[in-house]
C-alpha beads as a LAMMPS data file, in Angstrom:
LAMMPS data file: protein, C-alpha beads

260 atoms
259 bonds

1 atom types
1 bond types

-500.0 500.0 xlo xhi
-500.0 500.0 ylo yhi
-500.0 500.0 zlo zhi

Masses

1 110.0

Atoms # bond

1 1 1 0.000 0.000 0.000
2 1 1 1.429 3.376 -1.056
3 1 1 1.443 6.160 1.532
4 1 1 -0.552 9.009 -0.050
5 1 1 0.865 11.687 2.264
6 1 1 3.084 13.685 -0.097
7 1 1 3.787 16.637 2.190
8 1 1 7.514 15.893 2.440
9 1 1 10.060 14.142 0.261
10 1 1 9.897 10.386 -0.040
11 1 1 11.227 7.456 -2.044
12 1 1 9.056 4.540 -3.171
13 1 1 10.785 1.337 -4.235
14 1 1 8.857 -0.586 -6.872
15 1 1 8.143 -1.150 -10.553
16 1 1 6.809 2.041 -12.091
17 1 1 3.990 0.159 -13.834
18 1 1 2.824 -1.137 -10.458
19 1 1 3.410 2.013 -8.387
20 1 1 1.950 4.692 -10.668
21 1 1 -1.532 3.070 -10.878
22 1 1 -1.737 3.279 -7.055
23 1 1 -1.194 7.050 -7.025
24 1 1 -4.175 9.443 -7.055
25 1 1 -5.312 11.491 -10.044
26 1 1 -3.979 14.993 -10.564
27 1 1 -1.744 15.284 -7.507
28 1 1 1.642 16.268 -8.991
29 1 1 2.404 19.802 -10.122
30 1 1 5.490 18.860 -12.105
31 1 1 7.642 15.967 -13.296
32 1 1 11.418 16.036 -13.678
33 1 1 12.950 12.675 -14.483
34 1 1 15.733 10.777 -16.193
35 1 1 14.265 7.530 -17.584
36 1 1 16.454 4.747 -18.989
37 1 1 17.296 5.651 -22.598
38 1 1 17.854 2.063 -23.739
39 1 1 20.461 3.273 -26.205
40 1 1 24.134 4.124 -26.342
41 1 1 26.878 2.421 -24.395
42 1 1 30.581 2.552 -25.131
43 1 1 30.493 -0.588 -27.269
44 1 1 27.804 -2.541 -29.107
45 1 1 27.872 -5.384 -26.572
46 1 1 27.132 -2.821 -23.829
47 1 1 23.708 -2.302 -25.421
48 1 1 22.642 -5.854 -24.696
49 1 1 22.187 -7.795 -21.473
50 1 1 23.142 -6.311 -18.096
51 1 1 23.305 -2.507 -17.935
52 1 1 25.319 -2.314 -14.703
53 1 1 28.399 -0.779 -16.359
54 1 1 26.891 0.197 -19.697
55 1 1 27.962 3.834 -19.737
56 1 1 31.217 3.630 -17.790
57 1 1 34.721 2.542 -18.671
58 1 1 35.714 2.191 -15.019
59 1 1 34.527 -0.518 -12.636
60 1 1 32.129 0.378 -9.862
61 1 1 29.461 -0.918 -7.526
62 1 1 26.592 -0.420 -9.957
63 1 1 23.350 -2.301 -10.361
64 1 1 21.457 -3.303 -13.484
65 1 1 18.755 -0.679 -14.086
66 1 1 16.869 -2.252 -16.986
67 1 1 18.394 -0.095 -19.697
68 1 1 18.635 -2.654 -22.494
69 1 1 15.152 -2.881 -24.029
70 1 1 14.898 -3.248 -27.805
71 1 1 13.318 -0.355 -29.675
72 1 1 9.760 -1.698 -29.865
73 1 1 9.778 -2.743 -26.209
74 1 1 11.116 0.668 -25.205
75 1 1 8.374 2.431 -27.178
76 1 1 5.463 0.373 -25.825
77 1 1 6.838 0.419 -22.259
78 1 1 7.286 4.205 -22.395
79 1 1 3.699 4.691 -23.548
80 1 1 2.416 2.585 -20.631
81 1 1 4.128 4.592 -17.905
82 1 1 3.677 7.941 -19.627
83 1 1 -0.082 7.400 -19.909
84 1 1 -0.188 6.837 -16.141
85 1 1 2.039 9.882 -15.700
86 1 1 -0.524 11.979 -17.543
87 1 1 -3.247 10.810 -15.155
88 1 1 -1.365 11.627 -11.931
89 1 1 -0.319 15.115 -13.093
90 1 1 -2.333 18.249 -12.446
91 1 1 -3.686 20.202 -15.389
92 1 1 -0.931 22.535 -16.619
93 1 1 1.874 20.605 -14.874
94 1 1 5.241 20.913 -16.659
95 1 1 7.039 17.679 -17.512
96 1 1 10.789 17.433 -18.219
97 1 1 12.360 14.194 -19.493
98 1 1 16.077 13.636 -20.031
99 1 1 16.879 11.796 -23.274
100 1 1 19.674 11.354 -25.831
101 1 1 19.687 12.022 -29.569
102 1 1 18.913 8.406 -30.499
103 1 1 15.675 8.238 -28.538
104 1 1 14.533 11.847 -28.900
105 1 1 12.255 11.082 -31.903
106 1 1 10.681 8.101 -30.120
107 1 1 10.127 9.812 -26.782
108 1 1 8.643 12.918 -28.447
109 1 1 6.077 10.743 -30.246
110 1 1 5.216 8.791 -27.098
111 1 1 4.954 12.024 -25.103
112 1 1 2.254 13.297 -27.436
113 1 1 0.491 9.922 -27.759
114 1 1 0.107 9.943 -23.964
115 1 1 -1.711 13.287 -24.165
116 1 1 1.001 15.790 -23.210
117 1 1 1.716 18.986 -25.149
118 1 1 5.301 18.982 -26.423
119 1 1 6.748 22.473 -25.976
120 1 1 10.449 22.204 -26.738
121 1 1 13.863 20.715 -26.118
122 1 1 16.470 21.979 -23.667
123 1 1 20.119 21.304 -24.515
124 1 1 22.476 20.014 -21.859
125 1 1 26.060 20.612 -22.977
126 1 1 28.170 18.111 -21.043
127 1 1 31.434 19.610 -22.308
128 1 1 33.641 16.549 -22.564
129 1 1 32.937 13.687 -24.948
130 1 1 34.826 10.940 -26.736
131 1 1 36.362 12.467 -29.917
132 1 1 36.052 10.653 -33.255
133 1 1 37.815 11.807 -36.419
134 1 1 35.419 13.023 -39.089
135 1 1 32.497 13.206 -36.654
136 1 1 30.777 15.822 -34.538
137 1 1 31.265 15.288 -30.826
138 1 1 28.285 13.781 -29.009
139 1 1 28.670 16.201 -26.108
140 1 1 25.011 17.053 -25.614
141 1 1 21.985 15.369 -24.125
142 1 1 18.521 16.822 -24.089
143 1 1 15.547 17.552 -21.872
144 1 1 12.284 17.145 -23.740
145 1 1 9.703 19.299 -22.026
146 1 1 6.032 20.081 -22.243
147 1 1 2.908 20.110 -20.129
148 1 1 -0.407 18.492 -19.385
149 1 1 -2.642 20.824 -21.345
150 1 1 -2.409 24.611 -21.274
151 1 1 0.492 26.305 -19.540
152 1 1 -0.410 29.957 -18.781
153 1 1 2.292 32.583 -19.227
154 1 1 1.489 34.130 -15.839
155 1 1 2.629 31.020 -13.926
156 1 1 4.859 31.637 -10.913
157 1 1 8.031 30.515 -12.678
158 1 1 11.025 32.423 -14.104
159 1 1 12.262 32.622 -17.689
160 1 1 14.744 29.755 -17.938
161 1 1 17.735 29.146 -20.179
162 1 1 17.401 26.773 -23.130
163 1 1 21.012 25.602 -22.897
164 1 1 22.888 24.515 -19.779
165 1 1 26.598 23.716 -19.554
166 1 1 27.404 21.352 -16.704
167 1 1 29.971 18.561 -16.548
168 1 1 28.912 15.029 -15.703
169 1 1 29.883 13.916 -12.203
170 1 1 33.222 12.115 -12.316
171 1 1 32.873 8.416 -13.137
172 1 1 34.930 7.656 -10.028
173 1 1 32.568 9.589 -7.751
174 1 1 29.232 8.578 -9.263
175 1 1 26.950 6.273 -7.315
176 1 1 24.708 5.711 -10.356
177 1 1 25.813 5.114 -13.937
178 1 1 23.754 7.964 -15.408
179 1 1 23.826 10.343 -12.436
180 1 1 23.154 13.947 -13.447
181 1 1 24.753 17.115 -11.985
182 1 1 22.912 18.487 -8.962
183 1 1 23.275 22.080 -10.210
184 1 1 21.623 21.150 -13.514
185 1 1 18.614 19.636 -11.751
186 1 1 18.465 22.634 -9.437
187 1 1 17.925 24.878 -12.462
188 1 1 15.500 22.652 -14.359
189 1 1 13.085 22.195 -11.450
190 1 1 12.493 25.960 -11.410
191 1 1 9.965 25.334 -14.205
192 1 1 7.690 23.898 -11.488
193 1 1 5.768 26.463 -9.483
194 1 1 6.781 26.781 -5.799
195 1 1 4.766 24.592 -3.449
196 1 1 3.835 22.046 -6.102
197 1 1 4.797 18.397 -5.604
198 1 1 7.486 17.164 -7.989
199 1 1 7.447 13.557 -9.181
200 1 1 10.546 11.701 -10.354
201 1 1 9.416 8.219 -11.451
202 1 1 13.023 7.143 -12.160
203 1 1 14.790 8.703 -9.199
204 1 1 17.947 6.569 -9.185
205 1 1 20.319 7.882 -6.532
206 1 1 18.002 10.794 -5.722
207 1 1 19.594 13.807 -7.420
208 1 1 16.266 15.331 -8.454
209 1 1 14.824 14.761 -4.982
210 1 1 17.793 16.414 -3.285
211 1 1 17.631 19.379 -5.686
212 1 1 13.906 19.691 -4.974
213 1 1 14.404 19.526 -1.203
214 1 1 17.148 22.158 -1.390
215 1 1 14.707 24.524 -3.100
216 1 1 11.793 23.758 -0.790
217 1 1 9.682 21.556 -3.064
218 1 1 7.959 18.440 -1.744
219 1 1 8.895 15.533 -3.996
220 1 1 8.225 11.847 -4.584
221 1 1 10.715 9.497 -6.205
222 1 1 10.162 5.994 -7.547
223 1 1 12.831 3.451 -8.403
224 1 1 12.630 -0.283 -9.080
225 1 1 16.042 -0.953 -7.519
226 1 1 16.190 -1.402 -3.748
227 1 1 19.898 -0.594 -4.003
228 1 1 19.348 2.826 -5.561
229 1 1 16.216 3.598 -3.557
230 1 1 18.283 3.088 -0.401
231 1 1 21.010 5.409 -1.723
232 1 1 18.386 8.060 -2.529
233 1 1 16.966 7.823 1.000
234 1 1 20.438 8.149 2.515
235 1 1 21.132 11.221 0.362
236 1 1 17.925 12.829 1.632
237 1 1 18.739 11.870 5.212
238 1 1 22.213 13.380 4.792
239 1 1 20.655 16.590 3.514
240 1 1 18.335 16.699 6.532
241 1 1 21.246 16.171 8.924
242 1 1 23.266 18.902 7.200
243 1 1 20.305 21.273 7.480
244 1 1 19.844 20.500 11.165
245 1 1 23.561 21.009 11.782
246 1 1 23.471 24.353 9.964
247 1 1 20.397 25.468 11.909
248 1 1 22.038 24.457 15.183
249 1 1 25.192 26.361 14.249
250 1 1 23.176 29.486 13.391
251 1 1 21.290 29.299 16.694
252 1 1 24.581 28.854 18.558
253 1 1 26.170 31.839 16.807
254 1 1 23.113 33.938 17.695
255 1 1 23.472 32.901 21.347
256 1 1 20.088 31.168 21.370
257 1 1 21.482 27.781 22.373
258 1 1 24.646 26.607 24.093
259 1 1 26.613 23.375 23.982
260 1 1 27.645 21.637 27.170

Bonds

1 1 1 2
2 1 2 3
3 1 3 4
4 1 4 5
5 1 5 6
6 1 6 7
7 1 7 8
8 1 8 9
9 1 9 10
10 1 10 11
11 1 11 12
12 1 12 13
13 1 13 14
14 1 14 15
15 1 15 16
16 1 16 17
17 1 17 18
18 1 18 19
19 1 19 20
20 1 20 21
21 1 21 22
22 1 22 23
23 1 23 24
24 1 24 25
25 1 25 26
26 1 26 27
27 1 27 28
28 1 28 29
29 1 29 30
30 1 30 31
31 1 31 32
32 1 32 33
33 1 33 34
34 1 34 35
35 1 35 36
36 1 36 37
37 1 37 38
38 1 38 39
39 1 39 40
40 1 40 41
41 1 41 42
42 1 42 43
43 1 43 44
44 1 44 45
45 1 45 46
46 1 46 47
47 1 47 48
48 1 48 49
49 1 49 50
50 1 50 51
51 1 51 52
52 1 52 53
53 1 53 54
54 1 54 55
55 1 55 56
56 1 56 57
57 1 57 58
58 1 58 59
59 1 59 60
60 1 60 61
61 1 61 62
62 1 62 63
63 1 63 64
64 1 64 65
65 1 65 66
66 1 66 67
67 1 67 68
68 1 68 69
69 1 69 70
70 1 70 71
71 1 71 72
72 1 72 73
73 1 73 74
74 1 74 75
75 1 75 76
76 1 76 77
77 1 77 78
78 1 78 79
79 1 79 80
80 1 80 81
81 1 81 82
82 1 82 83
83 1 83 84
84 1 84 85
85 1 85 86
86 1 86 87
87 1 87 88
88 1 88 89
89 1 89 90
90 1 90 91
91 1 91 92
92 1 92 93
93 1 93 94
94 1 94 95
95 1 95 96
96 1 96 97
97 1 97 98
98 1 98 99
99 1 99 100
100 1 100 101
101 1 101 102
102 1 102 103
103 1 103 104
104 1 104 105
105 1 105 106
106 1 106 107
107 1 107 108
108 1 108 109
109 1 109 110
110 1 110 111
111 1 111 112
112 1 112 113
113 1 113 114
114 1 114 115
115 1 115 116
116 1 116 117
117 1 117 118
118 1 118 119
119 1 119 120
120 1 120 121
121 1 121 122
122 1 122 123
123 1 123 124
124 1 124 125
125 1 125 126
126 1 126 127
127 1 127 128
128 1 128 129
129 1 129 130
130 1 130 131
131 1 131 132
132 1 132 133
133 1 133 134
134 1 134 135
135 1 135 136
136 1 136 137
137 1 137 138
138 1 138 139
139 1 139 140
140 1 140 141
141 1 141 142
142 1 142 143
143 1 143 144
144 1 144 145
145 1 145 146
146 1 146 147
147 1 147 148
148 1 148 149
149 1 149 150
150 1 150 151
151 1 151 152
152 1 152 153
153 1 153 154
154 1 154 155
155 1 155 156
156 1 156 157
157 1 157 158
158 1 158 159
159 1 159 160
160 1 160 161
161 1 161 162
162 1 162 163
163 1 163 164
164 1 164 165
165 1 165 166
166 1 166 167
167 1 167 168
168 1 168 169
169 1 169 170
170 1 170 171
171 1 171 172
172 1 172 173
173 1 173 174
174 1 174 175
175 1 175 176
176 1 176 177
177 1 177 178
178 1 178 179
179 1 179 180
180 1 180 181
181 1 181 182
182 1 182 183
183 1 183 184
184 1 184 185
185 1 185 186
186 1 186 187
187 1 187 188
188 1 188 189
189 1 189 190
190 1 190 191
191 1 191 192
192 1 192 193
193 1 193 194
194 1 194 195
195 1 195 196
196 1 196 197
197 1 197 198
198 1 198 199
199 1 199 200
200 1 200 201
201 1 201 202
202 1 202 203
203 1 203 204
204 1 204 205
205 1 205 206
206 1 206 207
207 1 207 208
208 1 208 209
209 1 209 210
210 1 210 211
211 1 211 212
212 1 212 213
213 1 213 214
214 1 214 215
215 1 215 216
216 1 216 217
217 1 217 218
218 1 218 219
219 1 219 220
220 1 220 221
221 1 221 222
222 1 222 223
223 1 223 224
224 1 224 225
225 1 225 226
226 1 226 227
227 1 227 228
228 1 228 229
229 1 229 230
230 1 230 231
231 1 231 232
232 1 232 233
233 1 233 234
234 1 234 235
235 1 235 236
236 1 236 237
237 1 237 238
238 1 238 239
239 1 239 240
240 1 240 241
241 1 241 242
242 1 242 243
243 1 243 244
244 1 244 245
245 1 245 246
246 1 246 247
247 1 247 248
248 1 248 249
249 1 249 250
250 1 250 251
251 1 251 252
252 1 252 253
253 1 253 254
254 1 254 255
255 1 255 256
256 1 256 257
257 1 257 258
258 1 258 259
259 1 259 260
């Protein structure tokens, strides 16, 4: 049974196709997520089988995150969860989905089939990329974005950049293969109006949830891996501890509390 109290920030471990149907209609005011792309990999054999080290050329303690669907499976699976996503979003809720160039055409079609209004593509310039002679560098990924229905211009949200330049976290420091920069997520979630609940149905190690908590948004994350769901919870707990420590330090410096 899913706890329907979404006043704080929480992580739900489970298959998205089983969790989303248990969530109520029209509760989320925005979605920011990084679904499995089911494409890419350093070598062709990385695109089949276990995805634990698909995107990395260094070993690490990474788990398979179901990133190796064939194209037709990826398309039909995406339509299933995105249709449920449409149901649980409020009218006018912005939706931002990370994707790469290979799957951008597919995900844009599925996005519209599910009922969302496609409004544009944000470019994420990662800076570094593997050079290949006679080729353009693949140094960008994208954020497809749109909304559930109309999106009034007088929303309580700023004018945001269409291009962001942020380096990927170092492969040696990542706790998830496709972990995104916290500063990048901190900018993207500004598209969601303050006070609205943000949903990340593929929360991984919790970067979106941490960025949301830092900016005062309640948020719900879903991940099918107990390993990554636990990491996301620990990241949120660490943020809470850091906040408490900072608050205690401020109170101490103001002379409002003392330490024995």
